C-alpha positions as CSV (number, residue, x, y, z in Angstrom):
1,X,0.0,0.0,0.0
2,X,1.3,3.4,-0.9
3,X,0.1,6.4,1.2
4,X,0.3,9.9,-0.3
5,X,-0.4,13.4,0.9
6,X,-0.3,16.8,-0.6
7,X,1.5,19.4,1.5
8,X,0.5,23.1,1.3
9,X,2.8,24.6,3.9
10,X,4.5,28.0,4.3
11,X,7.0,26.8,1.7
12,X,5.3,27.9,-1.5
13,X,7.6,25.7,-3.6
14,X,5.9,22.6,-2.1
15,X,2.3,23.7,-2.8
16,X,0.4,20.7,-4.2
17,X,3.3,18.4,-4.1
18,X,2.3,14.7,-3.7
19,X,4.6,12.9,-1.2
20,X,4.9,9.1,-1.1
21,X,4.5,7.5,2.3
22,X,6.0,4.3,3.7
23,X,4.1,1.1,2.9
24,X,1.8,-0.9,5.1
25,X,0.7,-4.4,4.4
26,X,-2.9,-4.1,5.6
27,X,-5.6,-3.4,3.1
28,X,-9.4,-3.1,3.7
29,X,-10.1,-2.3,0.0
30,X,-10.9,1.4,0.7
31,X,-8.8,4.3,-0.6
32,X,-7.8,7.4,1.3
33,X,-6.8,10.9,0.1
34,X,-5.3,13.6,2.4
35,X,-4.3,17.2,1.8
36,X,-2.6,19.4,4.4
37,X,-2.7,23.2,4.5
38,X,-0.8,25.5,6.8
39,X,2.1,25.0,9.2
40,X,4.5,22.2,9.9
41,X,2.4,21.1,12.9
42,X,-0.5,20.4,10.5
43,X,1.9,18.4,8.3
44,X,3.0,16.4,11.3
45,X,-0.6,15.8,12.3
46,X,-1.3,14.4,8.9
47,X,1.4,11.8,9.5
48,X,-0.5,10.8,12.7
49,X,-3.8,10.6,10.8
50,X,-2.1,8.5,8.1
51,X,-0.7,6.1,10.7
52,X,-4.0,5.6,12.4
53,X,-5.9,4.9,9.2
54,X,-3.1,2.8,7.7
55,X,-3.5,0.5,10.7
56,X,-7.1,0.1,9.7
57,X,-6.1,-1.0,6.2
58,X,-6.7,2.1,4.2
59,X,-4.9,2.2,0.8
60,X,-4.4,5.7,-0.3
61,X,-4.3,7.5,-3.6
62,X,-3.0,10.7,-5.0
63,X,-6.3,11.2,-7.0
64,X,-9.2,12.3,-4.9
65,X,-11.6,11.2,-7.7
66,X,-10.6,7.6,-6.9
67,X,-10.9,7.9,-3.1
68,X,-13.5,6.5,-0.8
69,X,-12.4,8.9,2.0
70,X,-11.1,12.4,1.4
71,X,-9.7,14.6,4.2
72,X,-8.3,18.1,4.3
73,X,-6.1,18.9,7.3
74,X,-6.7,22.6,7.8
75,X,-5.3,25.9,9.1
76,X,-7.2,28.9,10.5
77,X,-4.3,31.2,11.0
78,X,-4.8,33.2,7.7
79,X,-8.0,34.1,5.9
80,X,-6.7,33.0,2.5
81,X,-6.2,29.5,3.9
82,X,-9.9,29.3,4.7
83,X,-10.8,30.5,1.2
84,X,-8.6,27.9,-0.4
85,X,-10.0,25.1,1.7
86,X,-13.6,26.1,0.8
87,X,-12.8,26.2,-2.9
88,X,-11.1,22.8,-2.6
89,X,-14.2,21.3,-0.7
90,X,-16.4,22.5,-3.6
91,X,-14.1,20.5,-6.0
92,X,-14.5,17.5,-3.8
93,X,-18.3,18.0,-3.8
94,X,-18.2,17.5,-7.6
95,X,-16.4,14.1,-7.1
96,X,-18.9,13.1,-4.4
97,X,-21.8,13.8,-6.7
98,X,-20.4,11.1,-9.0
99,X,-19.5,8.9,-6.1
100,X,-22.2,9.4,-3.4
101,X,-20.5,6.9,-1.1
102,X,-17.5,9.1,-0.8
103,X,-16.7,10.4,2.7
104,X,-15.4,14.0,2.8
105,X,-14.0,15.4,6.0
106,X,-12.2,18.4,7.5
107,X,-9.5,17.9,10.1
108,X,-7.5,20.2,12.3
109,X,-7.7,23.8,13.4
110,X,-10.4,25.0,11.0
111,X,-12.6,22.0,11.9
112,X,-13.3,23.2,15.5
113,X,-14.0,26.8,14.5
114,X,-16.2,26.1,11.5
115,X,-17.9,22.8,12.3
116,X,-21.4,24.2,12.2
117,X,-20.9,25.9,8.9
118,X,-19.3,22.9,7.2
119,X,-21.7,20.3,8.5
120,X,-25.1,22.0,8.7
121,X,-25.2,25.3,6.9
122,X,-23.0,24.7,3.8
123,X,-23.2,20.9,4.0
124,X,-19.7,20.6,2.4
125,X,-18.5,17.7,4.6
126,X,-19.6,14.5,6.3
127,X,-17.2,14.5,9.2
128,X,-15.4,17.1,11.2
129,X,-12.5,16.2,13.5
130,X,-10.4,18.4,15.7
131,X,-6.6,18.0,16.3
132,X,-7.1,16.0,19.6
133,X,-9.6,13.5,18.2
134,X,-7.7,11.7,15.5
135,X,-7.8,8.4,17.4
136,X,-11.6,8.5,16.9
137,X,-11.4,8.7,13.1
138,X,-12.2,5.0,12.4
139,X,-15.3,5.3,14.5
140,X,-16.4,8.5,12.9
141,X,-16.0,7.1,9.4
142,X,-18.2,4.2,10.4
143,X,-20.9,6.6,11.6
144,X,-20.9,8.3,8.2
145,X,-21.1,4.9,6.5
146,X,-24.2,4.3,8.6
147,X,-25.8,7.5,7.2
148,X,-24.9,10.0,9.9
149,X,-22.8,13.1,9.9
150,X,-20.0,12.8,12.5
151,X,-18.1,15.3,14.6
152,X,-15.5,15.2,17.3
153,X,-13.7,18.5,18.1
154,X,-13.2,17.9,21.8
155,X,-9.9,19.3,23.1
156,X,-7.7,17.3,25.5
157,X,-5.3,18.3,28.3
158,X,-3.4,15.0,27.9
159,X,-3.4,13.9,24.3
160,X,0.1,14.0,22.7
161,X,-0.1,10.9,20.4
162,X,3.3,9.9,21.9
163,X,2.5,6.2,21.4
164,X,1.8,6.5,17.7
165,X,4.6,6.0,15.3
166,X,3.8,8.4,12.5
167,X,3.7,7.3,8.9
168,X,6.4,9.4,7.3
169,X,5.1,11.7,4.6
170,X,8.4,12.9,3.4
171,X,9.4,10.4,0.7
172,X,13.1,11.3,0.6
173,X,13.6,9.3,3.9
174,X,16.1,12.0,5.1
175,X,14.1,14.7,6.9
176,X,11.3,14.2,9.4
177,X,9.1,16.2,11.7
178,X,8.9,15.1,15.4
179,X,6.2,16.7,17.5
180,X,7.4,17.4,21.1
181,X,4.3,19.2,22.4
182,X,0.8,20.2,21.5
183,X,-1.4,23.2,22.1
184,X,-0.5,26.7,23.3
185,X,-0.9,28.7,26.5
186,X,0.0,32.0,25.0
187,X,-3.0,34.1,24.2
188,X,-1.7,36.3,21.4
189,X,-4.6,38.4,20.5
190,X,-4.5,37.7,16.8
191,X,-4.1,34.0,17.1
192,X,-6.7,31.2,17.1
193,X,-4.3,28.4,18.1
194,X,-5.2,28.3,21.8
195,X,-8.8,27.9,20.9
196,X,-8.3,25.3,18.1
197,X,-5.5,23.2,19.6
198,X,-6.1,23.6,23.3
199,X,-3.9,24.0,26.3
200,X,-0.2,23.3,26.2
201,X,1.1,19.9,27.1
202,X,4.6,18.4,26.6
203,X,5.3,14.9,25.3
204,X,7.3,12.3,27.2
205,X,11.0,13.1,26.6
206,X,11.9,9.5,26.3
207,X,9.4,8.9,23.6
208,X,10.7,11.9,21.6
209,X,14.3,10.5,21.9
210,X,13.2,7.0,21.0
211,X,11.4,8.3,17.9
212,X,14.4,10.3,16.8
213,X,16.7,7.4,17.4
214,X,14.5,5.1,15.3
215,X,14.4,7.6,12.5
216,X,18.2,7.8,12.5
217,X,18.5,4.0,12.5
218,X,16.2,3.9,9.5
219,X,18.4,6.3,7.5
220,X,16.9,9.7,8.4
221,X,19.6,12.3,8.9
222,X,17.6,15.4,10.0
223,X,14.8,15.9,12.5
224,X,12.8,19.0,13.2
225,X,11.4,19.2,16.8
226,X,7.9,20.8,16.6
227,X,5.8,22.8,19.0
228,X,3.8,26.0,19.0
229,X,6.3,27.3,21.6
230,X,9.2,24.8,21.9
231,X,10.9,27.0,24.6
232,X,8.1,26.3,27.0
233,X,8.6,22.5,26.7
234,X,8.6,20.9,30.2
235,X,8.3,17.3,31.1
236,X,9.1,15.3,34.3
237,X,8.7,12.0,36.0
238,X,9.9,10.8,39.4
239,X,13.5,10.7,38.3
240,X,14.1,13.6,35.9
241,X,12.9,17.1,35.0
242,X,13.4,18.0,31.3
243,X,13.3,21.5,29.8
244,X,13.8,22.3,26.1
245,X,17.5,22.8,26.4
246,X,17.8,19.3,28.1
247,X,15.6,17.8,25.3
248,X,17.8,19.3,22.6
249,X,20.9,17.9,24.2
250,X,19.3,14.4,24.5
251,X,18.4,14.3,20.8
252,X,21.7,15.8,19.7
253,X,23.5,13.0,21.6
254,X,21.8,10.3,19.6
255,X,24.5,10.6,16.9
256,X,26.7,13.5,15.6
257,X,25.3,12.7,12.1
258,X,21.7,13.4,13.1
259,X,21.1,17.1,12.4
260,X,18.6,18.7,14.7
261,X,16.3,21.7,14.0
262,X,13.4,23.1,15.9
263,X,10.4,25.4,15.5
264,X,9.0,27.6,16.8
265,X,10.7,29.7,19.5
266,X,8.9,32.5,21.5
267,X,10.9,35.6,22.3
268,X,9.6,35.7,25.9
269,X,10.8,32.2,26.6
270,X,14.0,31.5,24.7
271,X,16.8,31.2,27.3
272,X,20.5,31.5,27.2
273,X,20.6,27.9,28.3
274,X,19.0,26.9,25.0
275,X,21.5,29.1,23.1
276,X,24.5,27.6,24.9
277,X,23.2,24.1,24.1
278,X,22.9,25.0,20.4
279,X,26.5,26.4,20.5
280,X,27.8,23.3,22.3
281,X,26.7,20.7,19.6
282,X,27.7,21.0,16.0
283,X,24.7,18.9,14.9
284,X,22.1,21.4,16.4
285,X,21.6,23.8,13.5
286,X,22.7,27.4,13.9
287,X,19.3,28.6,12.9
288,X,16.5,30.1,15.0
289,X,13.0,31.1,13.9
290,X,12.1,34.0,16.3
291,X,8.8,35.7,15.4
292,X,8.8,39.4,16.1
293,X,5.4,40.2,14.6
294,X,5.9,44.0,15.3
295,X,8.8,46.2,16.2
296,X,6.8,48.5,18.3
297,X,6.2,48.0,22.0
298,X,2.6,49.4,22.0
299,X,1.5,47.2,19.2
300,X,3.2,44.2,20.8
301,X,1.2,44.9,23.9
302,X,-2.0,45.0,21.9
303,X,-1.0,41.7,20.3
304,X,-0.4,40.3,23.9
305,X,3.0,39.2,22.9
306,X,4.3,39.8,26.5
307,X,7.6,41.3,25.5
308,X,8.8,44.7,24.5
309,X,10.9,45.9,21.6
310,X,13.9,46.2,23.9
311,X,13.4,42.6,25.2
312,X,13.3,41.2,21.7
313,X,16.5,43.1,20.8
314,X,18.1,41.7,24.0
315,X,17.3,38.2,22.8
316,X,18.8,39.0,19.3
317,X,21.9,40.3,21.0
318,X,22.2,37.1,23.1
319,X,21.9,35.0,19.9
320,X,24.6,37.0,18.2
321,X,26.9,36.8,21.3
322,X,26.5,33.1,22.1
323,X,26.1,31.7,18.5
324,X,28.1,34.0,16.2
325,X,26.8,33.8,12.6
326,X,23.5,32.1,13.7
327,X,20.8,32.5,11.0
328,X,17.6,34.1,12.2
329,X,14.2,34.2,10.6
330,X,10.9,35.8,11.7
331,X,7.2,36.4,11.2
332,X,5.9,40.0,10.6
333,X,2.3,41.2,10.7
334,X,1.6,44.6,9.0
335,X,-1.4,46.7,9.6
336,X,-2.4,45.4,13.0
337,X,-5.3,47.3,14.7
338,X,-4.5,51.0,15.3
339,X,-0.9,50.7,14.0
340,X,0.4,54.1,13.0
341,X,2.9,54.9,10.3
342,X,5.5,55.6,13.0
343,X,4.9,52.2,14.6
344,X,5.2,50.5,11.2
345,X,8.5,52.3,10.7
346,X,9.7,50.8,14.0
347,X,9.0,47.4,12.5
348,X,11.2,48.4,9.5
349,X,13.9,49.6,11.8
350,X,13.8,46.3,13.8
351,X,14.3,44.5,10.5
352,X,17.3,46.7,9.8
353,X,18.7,45.9,13.3
354,X,18.4,42.1,12.9
355,X,18.8,41.7,9.1
356,X,16.8,38.5,9.1
357,X,17.9,35.7,6.8
358,X,14.3,35.3,5.7
359,X,10.8,36.0,7.0
360,X,7.1,35.0,6.7
361,X,5.3,38.3,6.1
362,X,1.5,38.9,6.3
363,X,-1.1,41.6,6.4
364,X,-3.3,41.4,9.5
365,X,-6.5,39.6,8.8
366,X,-9.0,39.4,11.7
367,X,-9.8,35.9,12.9
368,X,-13.2,35.4,14.4
369,X,-13.1,34.4,18.0
370,X,-9.7,35.8,18.8
371,X,-9.1,38.4,21.5
372,X,-8.3,41.0,18.9
373,X,-11.6,40.5,17.1
374,X,-13.4,41.0,20.3
375,X,-11.5,44.0,21.6
376,X,-10.2,46.0,18.6
377,X,-11.5,47.3,15.4
378,X,-9.7,46.2,12.3
379,X,-9.3,49.8,11.4
380,X,-6.3,50.0,9.0
381,X,-7.5,50.4,5.4
382,X,-6.6,47.5,3.1
383,X,-4.6,49.8,0.7
384,X,-2.4,50.9,3.6
385,X,-1.9,47.3,4.7
386,X,-0.8,46.5,1.2
387,X,1.7,49.4,1.1
388,X,3.2,48.5,4.4
389,X,3.5,44.8,3.5
390,X,5.2,45.7,0.2
391,X,7.7,47.8,2.2
392,X,8.4,44.9,4.6
393,X,8.8,42.4,1.7
394,X,11.1,44.7,-0.2
395,X,13.3,45.3,2.9
396,X,13.4,41.5,3.6
397,X,14.4,40.7,0.1
398,X,17.3,43.1,0.4
399,X,18.4,41.6,3.7
400,X,18.0,38.0,2.4
401,X,20.3,38.9,-0.4
402,X,22.9,40.4,2.0
403,X,22.8,37.3,4.1
404,X,23.3,35.1,1.1
405,X,26.2,37.2,-0.2
406,X,27.9,36.8,3.2
407,X,28.2,33.1,2.4
408,X,30.1,33.6,-0.8
409,X,33.6,31.9,-0.7
410,X,32.6,29.9,2.4
411,X,32.3,26.2,2.8
412,X,28.9,25.0,3.9
413,X,28.2,21.5,5.2
414,X,25.1,20.5,3.2
415,X,22.8,17.5,3.8
416,X,21.9,16.3,0.3
417,X,18.1,16.0,0.0
418,X,17.8,15.1,-3.7
419,X,18.0,16.5,-7.1
420,X,17.5,20.1,-7.9
421,X,14.0,20.9,-9.3
422,X,15.6,22.4,-12.4
423,X,18.1,19.7,-13.3
424,X,18.9,16.1,-12.5
425,X,22.6,17.1,-12.9
426,X,22.5,19.1,-9.7
427,X,21.9,18.1,-6.1
428,X,20.1,20.3,-3.6
429,X,20.1,20.4,0.2
430,X,20.1,22.8,3.1
431,X,23.0,24.2,5.0
432,X,23.3,24.3,8.7
433,X,21.7,27.8,8.5
434,X,18.7,26.5,6.6
435,X,19.7,28.1,3.3
436,X,19.0,26.1,0.1
437,X,22.2,25.1,-1.7
438,X,22.5,23.8,-5.2
439,X,25.6,22.1,-6.6
440,X,26.6,19.7,-9.4
441,X,26.2,15.9,-8.8
442,X,29.5,14.3,-7.9
443,X,30.3,10.6,-8.1
444,X,30.4,9.0,-4.6
445,X,27.7,11.3,-3.2
446,X,24.1,10.5,-2.8
447,X,21.0,11.9,-1.0
448,X,21.2,11.4,2.8
449,X,24.9,12.1,2.9
450,X,26.7,15.3,3.9
451,X,28.8,17.3,1.5
452,X,31.2,20.2,1.9
453,X,30.1,22.8,-0.7
454,X,32.1,25.8,-1.6
455,X,29.7,28.7,-2.3
456,X,30.6,30.5,-5.5
457,X,27.5,32.6,-6.2
458,X,23.9,33.2,-5.0
459,X,20.5,34.4,-5.7
460,X,18.3,36.1,-3.1
461,X,17.1,32.6,-2.0
462,X,19.7,30.1,-3.1
463,X,23.4,29.4,-2.7
464,X,25.1,27.9,-5.7
465,X,28.5,26.1,-5.5
466,X,30.5,22.9,-5.9
467,X,31.6,20.0,-3.7
468,X,35.1,20.2,-2.5
């Protein structure tokens, strides 16, 4: 049985890409199709869903027209994601008209928030399942088979899926996501995650290490530890207390050839202990995603980010001091409620201060049910939001190019992930700093191996060189 998924993450180059999953011998004669939209956490959740249903014998397909069960794993962070999901569900409705027995379902963050609309008002789906209820999927599918619509969006304070071995969706067998925690206790006023994913809970540290060790033994050479706020990871038993710095070290010690990444850090929680741990181990990547959202303290307070401009700059200074040359990326929201031109300029000046390697940049879009939607008017005109976003994007492109140019003439240790999308005569892979590197294929090197690449030139997004 081949399982497949389509990943629609922040990485635009991967939109709509079908990824081959690992095989399973069970087969119940039914075919499953899954698409995932949004962040890496959604992608990781799709691996859990695939594992649960693979154990029930579902054979999957990359053509929804041939599927008996069709799921979309959804994101509610941005309005455009919801628009895309609705459009996709309408396409599935056409297939369901031809195949009335088809089960169509929505999973994940959007499921909880829009369950009534999807099930009763718009009648676009048969089943709605929240991120803590994936174990119930086989039962819910059975309910639909019996002629009922099915829903389970209950949130849990305990569910971490720690005992489930995810079916790996990344067909290259080299990179894998490993979830270390679920939910979020931060109540950023613009964010729906605490309402759709529930309270924060950390996974058993030993199960995380065991999963990472198993991946390494099976040939994987890079793991990304995932959480809404990895720096608040905290787990203990009668013998040990483990924080995020401790967990990073435990995973790094599995093997020097296992590269370790993580996402996402929160500026209020990232500690010097974490930074010193990164600096201590060569296989923990010198790359940190540290969302700033705004460079102005008043706006940060409205966002309920619980740090100031000065605190964020202190954390940047600590990264630069403890991990010289560390790559830093960020998230930026333009046009948040009541943001003035001067406050927007402070975001631009923060970008000048840090010179991020890259960034995810968005206009503010009000999310129903969030604190911001309840408390503040979305009062910045759309044309002004567009202008401010354009300024942010232009500045980031300039900074990204600067950071790329800094690597010219340097040797980067690259984990080869596969062939370049443009040519099978070139390999591609990511550097320690998460930059994409392209270089000619050399005899004796293959995907899954490391190569020392001399960087000879660059674009704004890619380093180009040769193996030495």
